[in-house]
N, C-alpha and C positions, 0 to 999 in steps of 0.2 A: 657441368658434368651430369649426365643423365644415366642412371642405372638403378636397378632395384636391389641388387646385391653386389657388394664389393668385398670379396673374401679372398684372403691369401692364407697360405699355410707357412708356418715358421715364425720368425721374430719380426716385429714391425719394422725394424731397421733394414730388413732385406728387400722390402718393396717400398719405395719412397715416391710420393707424388708431390711435386714442387710447383708452386706458382711464382713466376718471376715478373709478369707484366701487371700494370695497374688495372684495377677493376673493382666492381662493387663487392662481390662475395666470391670466395674461393670455391667452396662447395655449398650448394643450396639444395635442401631436401624438401620436396613437395609431394612425394609419393605416399600412398596409403600405408605401406609397410616397407621400410627400407632398412637393410642390415649392412653394416660395415665392420670388418674385423681384421686385425693383424696388419694394419697399414700405418705408414708414417706420412703425415702431411706437413709440408713446410710452406709457410705463407710469406710472401713479400708484397708490400704495397697495396694491400686490399683496403677498401674503405669500410665495409660493414663487418667483416669478421672472417675467421678461417672457415667457419661452418655456420650456416643459418638454417634452422628448422622452421620453415614458413607454415607448413601445414602437414597433416598426416603424422606418422610415427617413424622415428629414427632410432634404431638400436645400434650402439657402438660397443665394441668389445676389444680390449687389448690393442688400442691404437695410441699413437703418439701424435700430439698436435703441437707443433712448434710455430708460435705466432710471432708476428712482428707488428701487427696493429691491434686488432681486437680478437677476442676468443670466440666461444660458442654462444650463439644467440638462439633462444627458444621463444618464438613469437606466440601471440595469443592463439588459442585453439590447437597448438602443435604439441607433440609429445616427444620427449627425449629420454631414452634409457641409456646411460653411459656407465659401463662397467669396466674396471681395471684399466683405465686409460691414464695417460700422462699428458698434462696440458701445461705449457709454460711459455713465458715471454710476452704475454699480452700487455699492450699499453693501456688497456682499459680493464674491465672485469674478465676473469678467465671464463666464467659462465654467467650469462645475463638472461634472467628468467622474467618473462612478461606475464601480466595478469591473464587468467583464463587458460594458462598452459599447464601441462603435467610434466614433471621432471623427476627422474630417479637417478641419483648419483651414488654408486656403490663401489667402494674400493679404489677410488681415483686419487691421483696426485695432482694437485693444482698449486703451482708455485711460480715464483719470480714474475708475477703479474702486478698490475697496479693494485687491483683488489682481487680477492679469490672468487666469491660468488656474489652477484648483485641480484637481489630479488625486488622486482618492481611491483608494488601493490598500490598503484596510484590511479587506477582506472576509474571511469565514471561509475555511477550507482548500478548500472546494468551488468557490469562485468563482475566475474567472481575472482577471488584471489587465486593465485597459482597453487597447485597441489604439488608439494615437494617432499621427497624422501631422500635423506642423506644418511648413509651408513658407511662407517669405516673409511672415510675420505681423509687424506692427509693434506691439509691446506696450510702451507707454510711459506716463509720468506717472500711474502708479498709486500709491496711498498706501503699499502694501506691496510685495511682490515681484512680478515679472513672471510666473513660473511656480512653483508650489508642488507638490511631490510628498509626500503624506502616506502613510506606510507603517505597517504594524502595529508595535506597540511592540516585539515581539521581534526585528524586523528593522531597526529604526531606530536611528540614532546619536543619542544624547541628549547635548547639550552641557551640561556643568555650568554653573551661574551664573558669569558673567563669563569664560567660556572664549573663546578666540580661535582660530578655525580659518581657514585661507586662504580667500579669497573666490573660489575657482575655481568654474566652472560645475558644478553637481551636488553640491558639497560643502556640508555644513552651515555656515551663517554664524554670526557672533557672536550670542549670545543672552543675555538677562538672567534668564530664568526656566526654562531647561531645556526649551524647546518641542521637541516631536517633529517631525521632517520634514526633508526636503532642500529647500533653497531655491535657486532660480535668480534672478539679478538681472534687472532690467528688460531686455528685449531691444529697446531703443529704436533699434538700428541696423539693424533688419531681418534679424537673424541667423536662419539657417535651422537648425532643430533637428528631429531625428527622435527621438521618445521611444517606446521599445517597452514 
């Protein structure tokens, strides 16, 4: 799909864009400044995600993203501003954020996915961590955690099998296989978090 602006007026359910055939990505954004608002996207059989921001800046507002495979991906050097959107059904993370990207999530619902938000901070020494702002998002009813921060092995606390660590926000939680990462529980009460 190639466009600089995809805007509709009214409710997102009034204009639906549906993908039924197999392919890599449903919507791929590579423009310098792209805006999408008031649309509903329904994804079937994609490999990479319902929406991938490869480069440039994508601003989404009041959209519905119904995923069947993976959710929104923000690649290195890309920027995503997602406001008042509803994202659900992803078999992976609802939003996947790569190192060196900029991501602002404000007032979104992210639910019924495998994980809510996956923050990848495992790049080499030359890459910078992602810049993330999360305000008033309701992240709930996901199969896994609400927010996951994956860090490089040399900076990550590894929980030994059957270890128990307090369930405080940002601390590693109980694990059975020594999984790397910091896990945040579902933020189903609309908690505001700012992650640097």
